[in-house]
C-alpha positions as CSV (number, residue, x, y, z in Angstrom):
1,M,71.6,-45.9,1.0
2,K,72.9,-42.9,3.0
3,T,75.8,-43.8,5.2
4,L,77.3,-42.4,8.4
5,H,79.9,-39.7,8.1
6,F,83.4,-41.2,7.8
7,T,84.6,-38.7,10.4
8,Y,82.8,-40.8,12.9
9,L,85.5,-43.4,12.4
10,I,88.6,-41.2,12.2
11,G,87.8,-37.8,13.7
12,I,89.1,-38.5,17.1
13,L,92.5,-39.6,15.7
14,F,92.7,-36.3,13.8
15,T,91.7,-34.3,16.9
16,M,94.5,-35.8,19.0
17,S,97.2,-35.7,16.3
18,A,96.6,-32.3,14.8
19,D,96.4,-30.2,17.9
20,A,96.9,-32.2,21.0
21,E,98.2,-29.3,23.0
22,K,95.0,-27.3,22.5
23,P,92.2,-29.6,23.7
24,F,88.6,-28.7,22.9
25,A,86.8,-27.0,25.7
26,F,83.0,-27.0,26.0
27,P,81.4,-24.5,25.9
28,W,83.7,-22.9,23.3
29,P,84.5,-19.3,24.4
30,E,82.0,-16.9,23.0
31,E,84.6,-14.4,21.9
32,K,86.1,-17.0,19.5
33,I,82.8,-17.5,17.6
34,A,82.3,-15.6,14.4
35,H,79.5,-13.1,13.9
36,Y,78.2,-12.1,10.4
37,T,75.4,-9.7,9.2
38,T,73.6,-11.1,6.2
39,L,71.9,-8.5,3.9
40,R,68.9,-8.7,1.7
41,A,69.5,-9.5,-2.0
42,A,68.3,-6.7,-4.3
43,G,66.3,-9.1,-6.4
44,P,65.8,-12.8,-7.1
45,L,69.1,-14.6,-7.7
46,S,69.7,-17.0,-10.5
47,I,71.1,-20.2,-8.9
48,D,73.7,-21.0,-11.5
49,G,76.9,-21.1,-9.4
50,H,78.5,-18.0,-11.0
51,L,78.0,-15.6,-8.0
52,D,78.1,-12.7,-10.5
53,E,74.9,-10.8,-9.6
54,P,75.5,-7.4,-8.0
55,S,74.1,-8.6,-4.7
56,W,76.8,-11.3,-4.5
57,Q,79.5,-8.9,-5.6
58,A,78.6,-6.4,-2.9
59,A,77.8,-8.9,-0.1
60,P,80.4,-9.0,2.7
61,R,82.5,-12.2,2.5
62,S,83.8,-14.2,5.4
63,P,87.4,-14.2,6.4
64,R,89.6,-16.8,4.8
65,F,88.7,-20.2,6.3
66,A,91.3,-21.5,8.8
67,D,92.2,-24.9,10.1
68,L,89.2,-26.2,12.0
69,I,91.3,-27.3,15.0
70,S,94.3,-25.0,15.3
71,G,92.9,-21.9,13.6
72,G,96.1,-21.8,11.5
73,R,96.2,-20.4,8.0
74,A,95.0,-22.8,5.3
75,I,97.1,-23.3,2.2
76,H,94.2,-22.4,-0.2
77,D,91.7,-19.5,0.1
78,T,88.1,-20.3,0.9
79,R,85.4,-17.7,1.7
80,A,81.6,-17.7,2.0
81,A,78.8,-15.1,2.0
82,V,75.1,-15.2,3.0
83,L,72.2,-13.3,1.5
84,W,68.4,-13.6,2.0
85,D,65.0,-12.5,0.7
86,D,61.4,-13.4,1.5
87,R,61.7,-16.8,-0.2
88,Y,65.2,-18.0,0.3
89,L,68.3,-18.1,2.4
90,Y,71.3,-17.9,0.0
91,V,74.8,-19.2,0.6
92,G,77.8,-18.7,-1.7
93,Y,81.3,-20.1,-1.5
94,W,84.5,-19.1,-3.3
95,V,86.9,-22.0,-3.3
96,E,90.5,-21.8,-4.4
97,E,91.6,-25.2,-5.7
98,P,94.6,-25.7,-8.1
99,D,93.4,-29.2,-9.0
100,V,89.6,-29.5,-8.9
101,Q,88.6,-33.2,-8.4
102,A,85.3,-34.9,-7.8
103,T,84.1,-38.4,-8.6
104,L,80.8,-39.1,-6.9
105,T,77.6,-38.5,-8.9
106,E,74.8,-40.3,-6.9
107,R,72.8,-38.1,-4.5
108,D,73.6,-38.8,-0.9
109,A,76.7,-40.8,-1.8
110,P,79.6,-40.3,0.7
111,I,80.5,-36.8,-0.6
112,Y,82.9,-36.4,2.3
113,T,85.2,-38.9,0.6
114,N,85.7,-36.2,-2.2
115,N,86.9,-32.7,-1.6
116,D,83.7,-30.9,-0.5
117,V,82.2,-27.8,1.1
118,E,79.6,-28.1,3.9
119,C,76.9,-26.0,5.4
120,F,75.0,-26.6,8.7
121,I,71.9,-24.8,9.8
122,A,70.9,-25.1,13.5
123,G,67.5,-25.0,15.2
124,A,66.7,-25.2,18.8
125,D,66.1,-29.0,18.8
126,G,68.3,-30.1,15.9
127,Y,70.3,-29.1,12.9
128,Y,70.6,-29.8,9.2
129,E,73.9,-30.9,7.4
130,F,74.5,-30.2,3.7
131,E,77.6,-31.2,1.6
132,I,78.4,-30.8,-2.0
133,N,81.3,-31.7,-4.3
134,A,82.6,-30.1,-7.5
135,L,80.3,-32.2,-9.6
136,G,77.3,-30.7,-7.8
137,T,76.5,-34.0,-6.0
138,I,74.9,-33.4,-2.6
139,Y,74.5,-35.2,0.7
140,E,72.0,-34.2,3.4
141,V,71.2,-35.3,6.9
142,Y,68.8,-33.9,9.6
143,F,69.8,-34.5,13.2
144,L,67.4,-34.2,16.2
145,W,68.4,-34.2,19.9
146,D,66.8,-37.2,21.5
147,E,65.7,-35.2,24.6
148,A,63.5,-33.0,22.4
149,Y,62.2,-35.8,20.1
150,E,59.0,-36.7,21.9
151,K,58.8,-33.6,24.1
152,K,58.5,-31.3,21.1
153,G,56.4,-33.6,19.0
154,Y,58.9,-34.6,16.3
155,D,57.9,-38.2,16.8
156,Q,54.6,-37.3,15.2
157,L,56.2,-36.2,11.9
158,P,56.6,-39.0,9.3
159,E,59.9,-37.8,8.1
160,F,61.4,-38.3,11.6
161,D,60.3,-41.9,12.0
162,R,63.1,-43.6,14.0
163,S,62.1,-47.0,12.5
164,H,63.2,-45.8,9.0
165,P,66.2,-47.9,7.9
166,T,68.4,-44.9,7.4
167,A,67.6,-43.3,10.8
168,R,70.3,-44.2,13.4
169,P,71.9,-42.8,16.5
170,F,74.8,-40.4,16.0
171,P,77.2,-39.7,18.9
172,G,79.2,-36.9,17.2
173,V,82.6,-37.1,15.6
174,G,85.6,-35.7,17.5
175,F,83.3,-34.5,20.4
176,T,81.3,-37.4,21.5
177,E,80.3,-36.3,25.0
178,H,77.8,-33.5,24.2
179,P,76.0,-32.3,27.3
180,R,72.6,-32.6,25.5
181,G,73.2,-36.3,25.2
182,S,72.4,-38.5,22.3
183,R,70.9,-37.5,18.9
184,T,69.4,-39.3,15.9
185,G,70.4,-38.7,12.3
186,F,67.7,-39.0,9.6
187,W,69.6,-39.8,6.4
188,N,66.2,-40.0,4.6
189,W,65.5,-36.3,5.0
190,D,65.8,-34.0,2.0
191,F,65.5,-30.2,2.1
192,P,62.2,-29.4,0.2
193,G,62.8,-27.0,-2.7
194,L,66.5,-26.8,-2.3
195,K,68.4,-25.3,-5.3
196,T,72.1,-25.8,-5.8
197,A,74.7,-25.0,-8.5
198,V,78.5,-25.3,-9.0
199,Q,80.9,-23.7,-11.5
200,V,84.4,-24.9,-12.0
201,D,87.0,-22.4,-13.1
202,G,89.4,-24.8,-14.8
203,T,89.1,-28.4,-15.9
204,L,87.6,-30.9,-13.6
205,N,89.6,-34.1,-12.9
206,N,92.6,-33.1,-15.0
207,P,95.8,-33.1,-12.9
208,H,97.9,-32.0,-15.8
209,D,96.9,-28.3,-15.7
210,R,96.3,-25.8,-13.0
211,D,92.8,-24.7,-12.0
212,R,91.6,-21.6,-10.2
213,G,88.9,-23.3,-8.2
214,W,85.2,-23.6,-8.0
215,T,82.2,-21.6,-6.8
216,I,79.0,-22.9,-5.1
217,E,75.6,-21.2,-4.9
218,L,72.8,-22.5,-2.7
219,A,69.2,-21.4,-2.1
220,F,67.4,-22.9,0.9
221,P,63.6,-22.0,0.9
222,W,62.3,-20.7,4.1
223,E,59.3,-22.9,3.6
224,G,61.5,-25.9,4.1
225,M,62.8,-24.7,7.5
226,K,59.6,-25.2,9.5
227,T,61.1,-27.9,11.6
228,L,64.3,-25.9,12.2
229,A,62.2,-22.9,13.3
230,R,59.6,-24.6,15.4
231,G,61.7,-25.1,18.6
232,E,61.9,-21.4,19.2
233,G,58.9,-20.3,17.2
234,R,61.2,-18.4,14.8
235,A,59.7,-16.2,12.1
236,L,60.0,-17.4,8.5
237,P,61.4,-15.5,6.8
238,P,63.4,-13.9,9.6
239,K,62.7,-10.4,10.8
240,D,65.2,-7.6,10.8
241,G,67.5,-8.3,13.8
242,D,66.8,-12.0,14.1
243,V,69.8,-14.3,14.7
244,W,70.4,-17.8,13.5
245,R,73.3,-20.2,13.9
246,M,75.0,-21.6,10.8
247,D,78.3,-23.3,10.1
248,F,80.5,-23.2,7.0
249,S,83.4,-25.5,6.3
250,R,85.6,-27.2,3.7
251,F,87.1,-30.7,3.9
252,N,89.9,-32.0,1.8
253,T,91.2,-35.5,0.9
254,Y,94.7,-34.0,1.0
255,K,96.7,-32.0,3.6
256,E,99.4,-29.5,3.4
257,A,102.8,-31.1,3.9
258,P,104.6,-31.0,7.3
259,P,105.6,-29.0,9.2
260,A,102.1,-27.5,8.7
261,R,99.6,-29.0,11.0
262,D,96.8,-29.3,8.5
263,S,93.8,-31.3,9.8
264,G,92.2,-31.5,6.4
265,G,89.2,-29.5,7.6
266,W,89.0,-25.7,7.3
267,A,86.2,-23.5,8.6
268,W,84.9,-19.9,8.8
269,S,84.9,-20.2,12.6
270,P,87.5,-22.7,13.9
271,H,86.6,-24.3,17.3
272,G,89.4,-26.6,18.4
273,V,88.0,-30.0,17.5
274,W,87.6,-32.0,14.2
275,D,83.8,-32.1,14.5
276,S,81.3,-29.8,12.7
277,H,78.4,-31.3,14.8
278,V,78.6,-28.8,17.7
279,P,75.9,-26.2,17.1
280,E,77.0,-24.2,20.1
281,C,80.2,-23.4,18.0
282,F,78.3,-22.3,14.8
283,P,78.8,-18.6,13.8
284,Y,76.0,-16.2,14.6
285,I,74.2,-15.0,11.5
286,H,72.4,-11.6,12.1
287,F,69.7,-10.8,9.6
288,S,69.5,-7.2,8.4
289,A,66.8,-5.7,6.2
290,Q,69.4,-3.5,4.4
291,V,69.4,-4.3,0.7
292,V,72.7,-4.9,-1.1
293,G,73.5,-4.8,-4.7
294,Q,71.0,-2.3,-6.0
């Protein structure tokens, strides 16, 4: 059974202890939110985790992920890139990790209790959460804002049945007073047609040597994003110039030693609170028809 994110229990504590002098302010200032232009892949990508196709090599990468709360420099390098074509939205991660560890092998196990990377995709009425560890085990949840649930007809869709045993209210993590009110998480929802792959550059679960890290390659079919697109009537696939909101982060079971103020969560676009469930803080992803990697 899918379980609630452990950050629900301890996120507030991290928020207060890691950066108490910089309280989260909503809305987060627009000038602090990242923007990125995603280019079209030159051809179909093989989802094998290697990220070695010309399109990946030429795609612009994000800045180095920084501490989610303070924005301070993280001890290890993490970067991401986004590509797209008419069938898929592609996301790649390059993760520096001197000791790659992962233990969970069951789909929708609590991946956040391992070291993981995470990706969120926002729609007008809800958002999708994806997590993966170095074994390639994934965790997925779809969240819908309650104020839109009946108004927009989501209550008529079988996959969003609130009576399902894994559907439950979700108040947020470090930021529990969202102006939109309550939301419901559907832990039963799986992204249709999702493709994922991981490659480890080193030896998994061997603390006696030094690893370089791991890479992650994801392909989200546009066909599976109909509910994310319906709130605003977005085109699928997007048109040149369209803008989506996505979030990219990494959470660790360890922290850098003091005096570093490492919250354990690092992100492409830090936003002052230990909570990835704030779509208004997600980076702006601008879609360009320019082809890269030809």
